[in-house]
mmCIF file of the N, C-alpha and C atoms, coordinates in Angstrom:
data_MODEL
# 
_entry.id   MODEL 
# 
loop_
_atom_site.group_PDB 
_atom_site.id 
_atom_site.type_symbol 
_atom_site.label_atom_id 
_atom_site.label_alt_id 
_atom_site.label_comp_id 
_atom_site.label_asym_id 
_atom_site.label_entity_id 
_atom_site.label_seq_id 
_atom_site.pdbx_PDB_ins_code 
_atom_site.Cartn_x 
_atom_site.Cartn_y 
_atom_site.Cartn_z 
_atom_site.occupancy 
_atom_site.B_iso_or_equiv 
_atom_site.pdbx_formal_charge 
_atom_site.auth_seq_id 
_atom_site.auth_comp_id 
_atom_site.auth_asym_id 
_atom_site.auth_atom_id 
_atom_site.pdbx_PDB_model_num 
ATOM 1   N N  . MET A 1 1  ? -108.860 140.611 16.424 1.00 0.00 ? 1  MET A N  1 
ATOM 2   C CA . MET A 1 1  ? -109.841 140.886 17.448 1.00 0.00 ? 1  MET A CA 1 
ATOM 3   C C  . MET A 1 1  ? -110.585 142.158 17.071 1.00 0.00 ? 1  MET A C  1 
ATOM 4   N N  . LYS A 1 2  ? -111.865 142.144 17.217 1.00 0.00 ? 2  LYS A N  1 
ATOM 5   C CA . LYS A 1 2  ? -112.680 143.316 16.903 1.00 0.00 ? 2  LYS A CA 1 
ATOM 6   C C  . LYS A 1 2  ? -113.305 143.848 18.186 1.00 0.00 ? 2  LYS A C  1 
ATOM 7   N N  . ALA A 1 3  ? -113.254 145.171 18.325 1.00 0.00 ? 3  ALA A N  1 
ATOM 8   C CA . ALA A 1 3  ? -113.858 145.840 19.474 1.00 0.00 ? 3  ALA A CA 1 
ATOM 9   C C  . ALA A 1 3  ? -114.157 147.281 19.071 1.00 0.00 ? 3  ALA A C  1 
ATOM 10  N N  . PRO A 1 4  ? -115.162 147.882 19.676 1.00 0.00 ? 4  PRO A N  1 
ATOM 11  C CA . PRO A 1 4  ? -115.425 149.291 19.392 1.00 0.00 ? 4  PRO A CA 1 
ATOM 12  C C  . PRO A 1 4  ? -114.249 150.156 19.837 1.00 0.00 ? 4  PRO A C  1 
ATOM 13  N N  . LYS A 1 5  ? -113.960 151.201 19.072 1.00 0.00 ? 5  LYS A N  1 
ATOM 14  C CA . LYS A 1 5  ? -112.817 152.061 19.381 1.00 0.00 ? 5  LYS A CA 1 
ATOM 15  C C  . LYS A 1 5  ? -112.907 152.666 20.774 1.00 0.00 ? 5  LYS A C  1 
ATOM 16  N N  . VAL A 1 6  ? -114.089 152.951 21.261 1.00 0.00 ? 6  VAL A N  1 
ATOM 17  C CA . VAL A 1 6  ? -114.221 153.575 22.584 1.00 0.00 ? 6  VAL A CA 1 
ATOM 18  C C  . VAL A 1 6  ? -113.807 152.616 23.699 1.00 0.00 ? 6  VAL A C  1 
ATOM 19  N N  . ASP A 1 7  ? -113.811 151.302 23.427 1.00 0.00 ? 7  ASP A N  1 
ATOM 20  C CA . ASP A 1 7  ? -113.440 150.308 24.431 1.00 0.00 ? 7  ASP A CA 1 
ATOM 21  C C  . ASP A 1 7  ? -111.943 150.008 24.442 1.00 0.00 ? 7  ASP A C  1 
ATOM 22  N N  . VAL A 1 8  ? -111.215 150.476 23.443 1.00 0.00 ? 8  VAL A N  1 
ATOM 23  C CA . VAL A 1 8  ? -109.790 150.181 23.325 1.00 0.00 ? 8  VAL A CA 1 
ATOM 24  C C  . VAL A 1 8  ? -108.986 151.241 24.090 1.00 0.00 ? 8  VAL A C  1 
ATOM 25  N N  . LEU A 1 9  ? -108.245 150.799 25.086 1.00 0.00 ? 9  LEU A N  1 
ATOM 26  C CA . LEU A 1 9  ? -107.396 151.708 25.852 1.00 0.00 ? 9  LEU A CA 1 
ATOM 27  C C  . LEU A 1 9  ? -106.048 151.905 25.182 1.00 0.00 ? 9  LEU A C  1 
ATOM 28  N N  . ARG A 1 10 ? -105.475 150.813 24.671 1.00 0.00 ? 10 ARG A N  1 
ATOM 29  C CA . ARG A 1 10 ? -104.197 150.891 23.979 1.00 0.00 ? 10 ARG A CA 1 
ATOM 30  C C  . ARG A 1 10 ? -103.991 149.621 23.153 1.00 0.00 ? 10 ARG A C  1 
ATOM 31  N N  . VAL A 1 11 ? -103.128 149.718 22.175 1.00 0.00 ? 11 VAL A N  1 
ATOM 32  C CA . VAL A 1 11 ? -102.775 148.577 21.329 1.00 0.00 ? 11 VAL A CA 1 
ATOM 33  C C  . VAL A 1 11 ? -101.286 148.344 21.496 1.00 0.00 ? 11 VAL A C  1 
ATOM 34  N N  . GLU A 1 12 ? -100.922 147.143 21.916 1.00 0.00 ? 12 GLU A N  1 
ATOM 35  C CA . GLU A 1 12 ? -99.519  146.789 22.075 1.00 0.00 ? 12 GLU A CA 1 
ATOM 36  C C  . GLU A 1 12 ? -99.186  145.690 21.095 1.00 0.00 ? 12 GLU A C  1 
ATOM 37  N N  . ARG A 1 13 ? -98.149  145.895 20.349 1.00 0.00 ? 13 ARG A N  1 
ATOM 38  C CA . ARG A 1 13 ? -97.702  144.905 19.374 1.00 0.00 ? 13 ARG A CA 1 
ATOM 39  C C  . ARG A 1 13 ? -96.339  144.373 19.794 1.00 0.00 ? 13 ARG A C  1 
ATOM 40  N N  . GLY A 1 14 ? -96.041  143.215 19.283 1.00 0.00 ? 14 GLY A N  1 
ATOM 41  C CA . GLY A 1 14 ? -94.718  142.666 19.535 1.00 0.00 ? 14 GLY A CA 1 
ATOM 42  C C  . GLY A 1 14 ? -94.674  141.780 20.769 1.00 0.00 ? 14 GLY A C  1 
ATOM 43  N N  . ASP A 1 15 ? -93.501  141.608 21.256 1.00 0.00 ? 15 ASP A N  1 
ATOM 44  C CA . ASP A 1 15 ? -93.226  140.697 22.362 1.00 0.00 ? 15 ASP A CA 1 
ATOM 45  C C  . ASP A 1 15 ? -92.805  141.501 23.584 1.00 0.00 ? 15 ASP A C  1 
ATOM 46  N N  . PRO A 1 16 ? -93.718  141.811 24.506 1.00 0.00 ? 16 PRO A N  1 
ATOM 47  C CA . PRO A 1 16 ? -93.342  142.634 25.654 1.00 0.00 ? 16 PRO A CA 1 
ATOM 48  C C  . PRO A 1 16 ? -92.292  141.962 26.546 1.00 0.00 ? 16 PRO A C  1 
ATOM 49  N N  . PHE A 1 17 ? -92.336  140.639 26.667 1.00 0.00 ? 17 PHE A N  1 
ATOM 50  C CA . PHE A 1 17 ? -91.337  139.959 27.487 1.00 0.00 ? 17 PHE A CA 1 
ATOM 51  C C  . PHE A 1 17 ? -89.971  139.988 26.813 1.00 0.00 ? 17 PHE A C  1 
ATOM 52  N N  . GLY A 1 18 ? -89.949  139.933 25.487 1.00 0.00 ? 18 GLY A N  1 
ATOM 53  C CA . GLY A 1 18 ? -88.680  140.003 24.762 1.00 0.00 ? 18 GLY A CA 1 
ATOM 54  C C  . GLY A 1 18 ? -87.999  141.349 24.956 1.00 0.00 ? 18 GLY A C  1 
ATOM 55  N N  . VAL A 1 19 ? -88.778  142.413 24.954 1.00 0.00 ? 19 VAL A N  1 
ATOM 56  C CA . VAL A 1 19 ? -88.236  143.755 25.170 1.00 0.00 ? 19 VAL A CA 1 
ATOM 57  C C  . VAL A 1 19 ? -87.717  143.872 26.601 1.00 0.00 ? 19 VAL A C  1 
ATOM 58  N N  . GLU A 1 20 ? -88.495  143.365 27.546 1.00 0.00 ? 20 GLU A N  1 
ATOM 59  C CA . GLU A 1 20 ? -88.073  143.421 28.950 1.00 0.00 ? 20 GLU A CA 1 
ATOM 60  C C  . GLU A 1 20 ? -86.846  142.560 29.184 1.00 0.00 ? 20 GLU A C  1 
ATOM 61  N N  . PHE A 1 21 ? -86.811  141.373 28.542 1.00 0.00 ? 21 PHE A N  1 
ATOM 62  C CA . PHE A 1 21 ? -85.628  140.525 28.670 1.00 0.00 ? 21 PHE A CA 1 
ATOM 63  C C  . PHE A 1 21 ? -84.402  141.253 28.170 1.00 0.00 ? 21 PHE A C  1 
ATOM 64  N N  . ARG A 1 22 ? -84.495  141.867 27.010 1.00 0.00 ? 22 ARG A N  1 
ATOM 65  C CA . ARG A 1 22 ? -83.338  142.551 26.425 1.00 0.00 ? 22 ARG A CA 1 
ATOM 66  C C  . ARG A 1 22 ? -82.824  143.647 27.355 1.00 0.00 ? 22 ARG A C  1 
ATOM 67  N N  . ARG A 1 23 ? -83.753  144.394 27.963 1.00 0.00 ? 23 ARG A N  1 
ATOM 68  C CA . ARG A 1 23 ? -83.363  145.453 28.889 1.00 0.00 ? 23 ARG A CA 1 
ATOM 69  C C  . ARG A 1 23 ? -82.627  144.858 30.092 1.00 0.00 ? 23 ARG A C  1 
ATOM 70  N N  . ARG A 1 24 ? -83.182  143.789 30.662 1.00 0.00 ? 24 ARG A N  1 
ATOM 71  C CA . ARG A 1 24 ? -82.564  143.152 31.830 1.00 0.00 ? 24 ARG A CA 1 
ATOM 72  C C  . ARG A 1 24 ? -81.221  142.512 31.468 1.00 0.00 ? 24 ARG A C  1 
ATOM 73  N N  . TYR A 1 25 ? -81.186  141.836 30.324 1.00 0.00 ? 25 TYR A N  1 
ATOM 74  C CA . TYR A 1 25 ? -79.960  141.151 29.897 1.00 0.00 ? 25 TYR A CA 1 
ATOM 75  C C  . TYR A 1 25 ? -78.836  142.148 29.637 1.00 0.00 ? 25 TYR A C  1 
ATOM 76  N N  . ASP A 1 26 ? -79.145  143.232 28.946 1.00 0.00 ? 26 ASP A N  1 
ATOM 77  C CA . ASP A 1 26 ? -78.118  144.247 28.668 1.00 0.00 ? 26 ASP A CA 1 
ATOM 78  C C  . ASP A 1 26 ? -77.580  144.866 29.951 1.00 0.00 ? 26 ASP A C  1 
ATOM 79  N N  . ALA A 1 27 ? -78.449  145.071 30.939 1.00 0.00 ? 27 ALA A N  1 
ATOM 80  C CA . ALA A 1 27 ? -78.015  145.651 32.209 1.00 0.00 ? 27 ALA A CA 1 
ATOM 81  C C  . ALA A 1 27 ? -77.157  144.666 33.008 1.00 0.00 ? 27 ALA A C  1 
ATOM 82  N N  . ALA A 1 28 ? -77.405  143.365 32.840 1.00 0.00 ? 28 ALA A N  1 
ATOM 83  C CA . ALA A 1 28 ? -76.710  142.351 33.641 1.00 0.00 ? 28 ALA A CA 1 
ATOM 84  C C  . ALA A 1 28 ? -75.509  141.738 32.940 1.00 0.00 ? 28 ALA A C  1 
ATOM 85  N N  . ARG A 1 29 ? -75.285  142.080 31.703 1.00 0.00 ? 29 ARG A N  1 
ATOM 86  C CA . ARG A 1 29 ? -74.197  141.467 30.941 1.00 0.00 ? 29 ARG A CA 1 
ATOM 87  C C  . ARG A 1 29 ? -72.863  141.657 31.657 1.00 0.00 ? 29 ARG A C  1 
ATOM 88  N N  . ASN A 1 30 ? -72.091  140.573 31.741 1.00 0.00 ? 30 ASN A N  1 
ATOM 89  C CA . ASN A 1 30 ? -70.776  140.533 32.399 1.00 0.00 ? 30 ASN A CA 1 
ATOM 90  C C  . ASN A 1 30 ? -70.852  140.764 33.903 1.00 0.00 ? 30 ASN A C  1 
ATOM 91  N N  . LYS A 1 31 ? -72.027  140.555 34.490 1.00 0.00 ? 31 LYS A N  1 
ATOM 92  C CA . LYS A 1 31 ? -72.211  140.648 35.944 1.00 0.00 ? 31 LYS A CA 1 
ATOM 93  C C  . LYS A 1 31 ? -72.880  139.345 36.404 1.00 0.00 ? 31 LYS A C  1 
ATOM 94  N N  . PRO A 1 32 ? -72.075  138.358 36.790 1.00 0.00 ? 32 PRO A N  1 
ATOM 95  C CA . PRO A 1 32 ? -72.627  137.039 37.101 1.00 0.00 ? 32 PRO A CA 1 
ATOM 96  C C  . PRO A 1 32 ? -73.776  137.042 38.107 1.00 0.00 ? 32 PRO A C  1 
ATOM 97  N N  . SER A 1 33 ? -73.691  137.819 39.152 1.00 0.00 ? 33 SER A N  1 
ATOM 98  C CA . SER A 1 33 ? -74.761  137.796 40.151 1.00 0.00 ? 33 SER A CA 1 
ATOM 99  C C  . SER A 1 33 ? -76.068  138.333 39.578 1.00 0.00 ? 33 SER A C  1 
ATOM 100 N N  . GLU A 1 34 ? -75.989  139.312 38.692 1.00 0.00 ? 34 GLU A N  1 
ATOM 101 C CA . GLU A 1 34 ? -77.199  139.867 38.094 1.00 0.00 ? 34 GLU A CA 1 
ATOM 102 C C  . GLU A 1 34 ? -77.757  138.951 37.001 1.00 0.00 ? 34 GLU A C  1 
ATOM 103 N N  . LEU A 1 35 ? -76.884  138.245 36.287 1.00 0.00 ? 35 LEU A N  1 
ATOM 104 C CA . LEU A 1 35 ? -77.358  137.292 35.284 1.00 0.00 ? 35 LEU A CA 1 
ATOM 105 C C  . LEU A 1 35 ? -78.150  136.162 35.937 1.00 0.00 ? 35 LEU A C  1 
ATOM 106 N N  . ALA A 1 36 ? -77.761  135.775 37.124 1.00 0.00 ? 36 ALA A N  1 
ATOM 107 C CA . ALA A 1 36 ? -78.521  134.752 37.855 1.00 0.00 ? 36 ALA A CA 1 
ATOM 108 C C  . ALA A 1 36 ? -79.945  135.245 38.115 1.00 0.00 ? 36 ALA A C  1 
ATOM 109 N N  . GLY A 1 37 ? -80.101  136.519 38.389 1.00 0.00 ? 37 GLY A N  1 
ATOM 110 C CA . GLY A 1 37 ? -81.428  137.091 38.582 1.00 0.00 ? 37 GLY A CA 1 
ATOM 111 C C  . GLY A 1 37 ? -82.238  137.092 37.298 1.00 0.00 ? 37 GLY A C  1 
ATOM 112 N N  . VAL A 1 38 ? -81.591  137.324 36.173 1.00 0.00 ? 38 VAL A N  1 
ATOM 113 C CA . VAL A 1 38 ? -82.271  137.290 34.875 1.00 0.00 ? 38 VAL A CA 1 
ATOM 114 C C  . VAL A 1 38 ? -82.757  135.870 34.589 1.00 0.00 ? 38 VAL A C  1 
ATOM 115 N N  . ILE A 1 39 ? -81.954  134.882 34.946 1.00 0.00 ? 39 ILE A N  1 
ATOM 116 C CA . ILE A 1 39 ? -82.352  133.483 34.760 1.00 0.00 ? 39 ILE A CA 1 
ATOM 117 C C  . ILE A 1 39 ? -83.613  133.191 35.570 1.00 0.00 ? 39 ILE A C  1 
ATOM 118 N N  . GLY A 1 40 ? -83.652  133.658 36.805 1.00 0.00 ? 40 GLY A N  1 
ATOM 119 C CA . GLY A 1 40 ? -84.836  133.458 37.640 1.00 0.00 ? 40 GLY A CA 1 
ATOM 120 C C  . GLY A 1 40 ? -86.066  134.140 37.062 1.00 0.00 ? 40 GLY A C  1 
ATOM 121 N N  . TRP A 1 41 ? -85.896  135.350 36.542 1.00 0.00 ? 41 TRP A N  1 
ATOM 122 C CA . TRP A 1 41 ? -87.010  136.073 35.931 1.00 0.00 ? 41 TRP A CA 1 
ATOM 123 C C  . TRP A 1 41 ? -87.525  135.322 34.710 1.00 0.00 ? 41 TRP A C  1 
ATOM 124 N N  . CYS A 1 42 ? -86.615  134.795 33.885 1.00 0.00 ? 42 CYS A N  1 
ATOM 125 C CA . CYS A 1 42 ? -87.015  134.025 32.712 1.00 0.00 ? 42 CYS A CA 1 
ATOM 126 C C  . CYS A 1 42 ? -87.783  132.770 33.110 1.00 0.00 ? 42 CYS A C  1 
ATOM 127 N N  . ARG A 1 43 ? -87.353  132.145 34.180 1.00 0.00 ? 43 ARG A N  1 
ATOM 128 C CA . ARG A 1 43 ? -88.038  130.946 34.658 1.00 0.00 ? 43 ARG A CA 1 
ATOM 129 C C  . ARG A 1 43 ? -89.470  131.293 35.071 1.00 0.00 ? 43 ARG A C  1 
ATOM 130 N N  . GLU A 1 44 ? -89.649  132.419 35.762 1.00 0.00 ? 44 GLU A N  1 
ATOM 131 C CA . GLU A 1 44 ? -90.992  132.857 36.184 1.00 0.00 ? 44 GLU A CA 1 
ATOM 132 C C  . GLU A 1 44 ? -91.901  133.123 34.989 1.00 0.00 ? 44 GLU A C  1 
ATOM 133 N N  . LYS A 1 45 ? -91.344  133.689 33.930 1.00 0.00 ? 45 LYS A N  1 
ATOM 134 C CA . LYS A 1 45 ? -92.132  134.058 32.745 1.00 0.00 ? 45 LYS A CA 1 
ATOM 135 C C  . LYS A 1 45 ? -92.193  132.935 31.711 1.00 0.00 ? 45 LYS A C  1 
ATOM 136 N N  . ASN A 1 46 ? -91.550  131.808 32.009 1.00 0.00 ? 46 ASN A N  1 
ATOM 137 C CA . ASN A 1 46 ? -91.524  130.641 31.121 1.00 0.00 ? 46 ASN A CA 1 
ATOM 138 C C  . ASN A 1 46 ? -90.898  130.979 29.759 1.00 0.00 ? 46 ASN A C  1 
ATOM 139 N N  . LEU A 1 47 ? -89.788  131.692 29.788 1.00 0.00 ? 47 LEU A N  1 
ATOM 140 C CA . LEU A 1 47 ? -89.056  132.070 28.585 1.00 0.00 ? 47 LEU A CA 1 
ATOM 141 C C  . LEU A 1 47 ? -87.836  131.164 28.447 1.00 0.00 ? 47 LEU A C  1 
ATOM 142 N N  . THR A 1 48 ? -88.039  130.007 27.882 1.00 0.00 ? 48 THR A N  1 
ATOM 143 C CA . THR A 1 48 ? -87.012  128.969 27.833 1.00 0.00 ? 48 THR A CA 1 
ATOM 144 C C  . THR A 1 48 ? -85.767  129.398 27.059 1.00 0.00 ? 48 THR A C  1 
ATOM 145 N N  . GLN A 1 49 ? -85.937  129.910 25.861 1.00 0.00 ? 49 GLN A N  1 
ATOM 146 C CA . GLN A 1 49 ? -84.776  130.278 25.050 1.00 0.00 ? 49 GLN A CA 1 
ATOM 147 C C  . GLN A 1 49 ? -84.029  131.459 25.662 1.00 0.00 ? 49 GLN A C  1 
ATOM 148 N N  . HIS A 1 50 ? -84.751  132.396 26.214 1.00 0.00 ? 50 HIS A N  1 
ATOM 149 C CA . HIS A 1 50 ? -84.122  133.545 26.859 1.00 0.00 ? 50 HIS A CA 1 
ATOM 150 C C  . HIS A 1 50 ? -83.328  133.091 28.086 1.00 0.00 ? 50 HIS A C  1 
ATOM 151 N N  . ARG A 1 51 ? -83.920  132.165 28.844 1.00 0.00 ? 51 ARG A N  1 
ATOM 152 C CA . ARG A 1 51 ? -83.249  131.617 30.035 1.00 0.00 ? 51 ARG A CA 1 
ATOM 153 C C  . ARG A 1 51 ? -81.952  130.933 29.644 1.00 0.00 ? 51 ARG A C  1 
ATOM 154 N N  . ASP A 1 52 ? -81.994  130.148 28.570 1.00 0.00 ? 52 ASP A N  1 
ATOM 155 C CA . ASP A 1 52 ? -80.796  129.445 28.119 1.00 0.00 ? 52 ASP A CA 1 
ATOM 156 C C  . ASP A 1 52 ? -79.705  130.429 27.704 1.00 0.00 ? 52 ASP A C  1 
ATOM 157 N N  . LEU A 1 53 ? -80.083  131.492 27.005 1.00 0.00 ? 53 LEU A N  1 
ATOM 158 C CA . LEU A 1 53 ? -79.106  132.499 26.600 1.00 0.00 ? 53 LEU A CA 1 
ATOM 159 C C  . LEU A 1 53 ? -78.428  133.119 27.814 1.00 0.00 ? 53 LEU A C  1 
ATOM 160 N N  . ALA A 1 54 ? -79.226  133.485 28.818 1.00 0.00 ? 54 ALA A N  1 
ATOM 161 C CA . ALA A 1 54 ? -78.662  134.076 30.033 1.00 0.00 ? 54 ALA A CA 1 
ATOM 162 C C  . ALA A 1 54 ? -77.776  133.063 30.762 1.00 0.00 ? 54 ALA A C  1 
ATOM 163 N N  . ALA A 1 55 ? -78.177  131.789 30.770 1.00 0.00 ? 55 ALA A N  1 
ATOM 164 C CA . ALA A 1 55 ? -77.379  130.755 31.435 1.00 0.00 ? 55 ALA A CA 1 
ATOM 165 C C  . ALA A 1 55 ? -76.036  130.565 30.739 1.00 0.00 ? 55 ALA A C  1 
ATOM 166 N N  . TYR A 1 56 ? -76.037  130.525 29.422 1.00 0.00 ? 56 TYR A N  1 
ATOM 167 C CA . TYR A 1 56 ? -74.771  130.380 28.691 1.00 0.00 ? 56 TYR A CA 1 
ATOM 168 C C  . TYR A 1 56 ? -73.866  131.596 28.886 1.00 0.00 ? 56 TYR A C  1 
ATOM 169 N N  . ALA A 1 57 ? -74.464  132.777 28.930 1.00 0.00 ? 57 ALA A N  1 
ATOM 170 C CA . ALA A 1 57 ? -73.666  133.987 29.181 1.00 0.00 ? 57 ALA A CA 1 
ATOM 171 C C  . ALA A 1 57 ? -73.053  133.935 30.571 1.00 0.00 ? 57 ALA A C  1 
ATOM 172 N N  . LEU A 1 58 ? -73.814  133.433 31.535 1.00 0.00 ? 58 LEU A N  1 
ATOM 173 C CA . LEU A 1 58 ? -73.304  133.304 32.898 1.00 0.00 ? 58 LEU A CA 1 
ATOM 174 C C  . LEU A 1 58 ? -72.175  132.279 32.958 1.00 0.00 ? 58 LEU A C  1 
ATOM 175 N N  . LEU A 1 59 ? -72.336  131.165 32.251 1.00 0.00 ? 59 LEU A N  1 
ATOM 176 C CA . LEU A 1 59 ? -71.285  130.139 32.242 1.00 0.00 ? 59 LEU A CA 1 
ATOM 177 C C  . LEU A 1 59 ? -70.008  130.623 31.564 1.00 0.00 ? 59 LEU A C  1 
ATOM 178 N N  . LYS A 1 60 ? -70.148  131.533 30.619 1.00 0.00 ? 60 LYS A N  1 
ATOM 179 C CA . LYS A 1 60 ? -68.964  132.104 29.964 1.00 0.00 ? 60 LYS A CA 1 
ATOM 180 C C  . LYS A 1 60 ? -68.090  132.828 30.985 1.00 0.00 ? 60 LYS A C  1 
ATOM 181 N N  . ASP A 1 61 ? -68.726  133.552 31.894 1.00 0.00 ? 61 ASP A N  1 
ATOM 182 C CA . ASP A 1 61 ? -67.992  134.301 32.912 1.00 0.00 ? 61 ASP A CA 1 
ATOM 183 C C  . ASP A 1 61 ? -67.663  133.464 34.147 1.00 0.00 ? 61 ASP A C  1 
ATOM 184 N N  . ASP A 1 62 ? -68.517  132.486 34.454 1.00 0.00 ? 62 ASP A N  1 
ATOM 185 C CA . ASP A 1 62 ? -68.350  131.674 35.655 1.00 0.00 ? 62 ASP A CA 1 
ATOM 186 C C  . ASP A 1 62 ? -68.702  130.213 35.322 1.00 0.00 ? 62 ASP A C  1 
ATOM 187 N N  . PRO A 1 63 ? -67.739  129.447 34.774 1.00 0.00 ? 63 PRO A N  1 
ATOM 188 C CA . PRO A 1 63 ? -68.031  128.089 34.315 1.00 0.00 ? 63 PRO A CA 1 
ATOM 189 C C  . PRO A 1 63 ? -68.546  127.141 35.392 1.00 0.00 ? 63 PRO A C  1 
ATOM 190 N N  . GLY A 1 64 ? -68.349  127.432 36.623 1.00 0.00 ? 64 GLY A N  1 
ATOM 191 C CA . GLY A 1 64 ? -68.803  126.540 37.686 1.00 0.00 ? 64 GLY A CA 1 
ATOM 192 C C  . GLY A 1 64 ? -70.099  126.960 38.331 1.00 0.00 ? 64 GLY A C  1 
ATOM 193 N N  . ASN A 1 65 ? -70.828  127.883 37.749 1.00 0.00 ? 65 ASN A N  1 
ATOM 194 C CA . ASN A 1 65 ? -72.028  128.418 38.373 1.00 0.00 ? 65 ASN A CA 1 
ATOM 195 C C  . ASN A 1 65 ? -73.166  127.399 38.372 1.00 0.00 ? 65 ASN A C  1 
ATOM 196 N N  . ASP A 1 66 ? -73.610  127.020 39.568 1.00 0.00 ? 66 ASP A N  1 
ATOM 197 C CA . ASP A 1 66 ? -74.656  126.011 39.707 1.00 0.00 ? 66 ASP A CA 1 
ATOM 198 C C  . ASP A 1 66 ? -76.017  126.490 39.210 1.00 0.00 ? 66 ASP A C  1 
ATOM 199 N N  . VAL A 1 67 ? -76.326  127.769 39.370 1.00 0.00 ? 67 VAL A N  1 
ATOM 200 C CA . VAL A 1 67 ? -77.606  128.300 38.910 1.00 0.00 ? 67 VAL A CA 1 
ATOM 201 C C  . VAL A 1 67 ? -77.730  128.119 37.397 1.00 0.00 ? 67 VAL A C  1 
ATOM 202 N N  . ALA A 1 68 ? -76.677  128.438 36.669 1.00 0.00 ? 68 ALA A N  1 
ATOM 203 C CA . ALA A 1 68 ? -76.692  128.318 35.210 1.00 0.00 ? 68 ALA A CA 1 
ATOM 204 C C  . ALA A 1 68 ? -76.801  126.858 34.777 1.00 0.00 ? 68 ALA A C  1 
ATOM 205 N N  . TRP A 1 69 ? -76.023  125.987 35.409 1.00 0.00 ? 69 TRP A N  1 
ATOM 206 C CA . TRP A 1 69 ? -76.076  124.572 35.043 1.00 0.00 ? 69 TRP A CA 1 
ATOM 207 C C  . TRP A 1 69 ? -77.458  123.986 35.328 1.00 0.00 ? 69 TRP A C  1 
ATOM 208 N N  . THR A 1 70 ? -78.041  124.355 36.439 1.00 0.00 ? 70 THR A N  1 
ATOM 209 C CA . THR A 1 70 ? -79.384  123.863 36.782 1.00 0.00 ? 70 THR A CA 1 
ATOM 210 C C  . THR A 1 70 ? -80.410  124.376 35.791 1.00 0.00 ? 70 THR A C  1 
ATOM 211 N N  . ALA A 1 71 ? -80.304  125.639 35.383 1.00 0.00 ? 71 ALA A N  1 
ATOM 212 C CA . ALA A 1 71 ? -81.228  126.219 34.409 1.00 0.00 ? 71 ALA A CA 1 
ATOM 213 C C  . ALA A 1 71 ? -81.167  125.478 33.080 1.00 0.00 ? 71 ALA A C  1 
ATOM 214 N N  . LEU A 1 72 ? -79.997  124.973 32.740 1.00 0.00 ? 72 LEU A N  1 
ATOM 215 C CA . LEU A 1 72 ? -79.824  124.232 31.487 1.00 0.00 ? 72 LEU A CA 1 
ATOM 216 C C  . LEU A 1 72 ? -80.174  122.759 31.629 1.00 0.00 ? 72 LEU A C  1 
ATOM 217 N N  . GLY A 1 73 ? -80.587  122.343 32.817 1.00 0.00 ? 73 GLY A N  1 
ATOM 218 C CA . GLY A 1 73 ? -81.027  120.967 33.030 1.00 0.00 ? 73 GLY A CA 1 
ATOM 219 C C  . GLY A 1 73 ? -79.943  120.008 33.450 1.00 0.00 ? 73 GLY A C  1 
ATOM 220 N N  . VAL A 1 74 ? -78.794  120.521 33.844 1.00 0.00 ? 74 VAL A N  1 
ATOM 221 C CA . VAL A 1 74 ? -77.693  119.677 34.316 1.00 0.00 ? 74 VAL A CA 1 
ATOM 222 C C  . VAL A 1 74 ? -77.663  119.778 35.837 1.00 0.00 ? 74 VAL A C  1 
ATOM 223 N N  . ALA A 1 75 ? -78.337  118.852 36.491 1.00 0.00 ? 75 ALA A N  1 
ATOM 224 C CA . ALA A 1 75 ? -78.451  118.930 37.944 1.00 0.00 ? 75 ALA A CA 1 
ATOM 225 C C  . ALA A 1 75 ? -77.205  118.440 38.656 1.00 0.00 ? 75 ALA A C  1 
ATOM 226 N N  . ASP A 1 76 ? -76.635  117.345 38.180 1.00 0.00 ? 76 ASP A N  1 
ATOM 227 C CA . ASP A 1 76 ? -75.461  116.776 38.842 1.00 0.00 ? 76 ASP A CA 1 
ATOM 228 C C  . ASP A 1 76 ? -74.314  116.745 37.848 1.00 0.00 ? 76 ASP A C  1 
ATOM 229 N N  . ARG A 1 77 ? -73.327  117.593 38.062 1.00 0.00 ? 77 ARG A N  1 
ATOM 230 C CA . ARG A 1 77 ? -72.187  117.681 37.128 1.00 0.00 ? 77 ARG A CA 1 
ATOM 231 C C  . ARG A 1 77 ? -71.059  116.747 37.512 1.00 0.00 ? 77 ARG A C  1 
ATOM 232 N N  . ALA A 1 78 ? -71.225  115.959 38.540 1.00 0.00 ? 78 ALA A N  1 
ATOM 233 C CA . ALA A 1 78 ? -70.159  115.085 39.030 1.00 0.00 ? 78 ALA A CA 1 
ATOM 234 C C  . ALA A 1 78 ? -69.890  113.905 38.148 1.00 0.00 ? 78 ALA A C  1 
# 
């Protein structure tokens, strides 16, 4: 992208959602209720792989968690 330097406020490189996900995930690790919130945030931002990672981490601590199973596409576990 080309623009005059006077019009550029800042340049951001990389994946801002990936950085934010990592911060949220690290804070919620081993806390099932907080991992469920990370799953919801990933769903809002359409971060499929990040959502799956958080769901699997949640299932590791709480194998019966419905939020995690639903996030992974398993609606009816019966």
